[in-house]
C-alpha angles and dihedrals in degrees: 000000000000093000091053094051093045092048093048093049093047094046093049094047089046094050091049093050090047089052094049093044091049094048091047096059102039126073116254090250090061098038091104094056092046090049091050092051091048091051092047088053091049095047092044090052091050090051090052087051093052089048091051089050088051092050090051091049090050093048097040097044127206099319099125095204094050090041092052094047093048095050089044090053090048094050092047089053091048092048091052089051092048093051093046092049090047095048088048094051098041097080090049094049091045092053092046090052091051091050092051093048091051094046091051091048093050091049093052113098114246112263116236 
């Protein structure tokens, strides 16, 4: 259960950061396309995770203890990967957001 919670949390945070980072670097006119690409990557990764779980089930068999332990290990591994990727991408997304805010502020006409 811990692996499932850790994986879900890491995946959700990673997805949020990917969406924020994507929206920060594309123009508003292309935001829909960028969001669609990000969603396709997230759904594709989830599909690969389901395929990996299926391979584990096929390899381990029907022993519930071994099966649960194997899936738990897979989910913990995926959670670690999600957290590491999120931590690696966070500074980049943060810088992109600050650049976008600065660009928008400089393009605004001065108020009188």
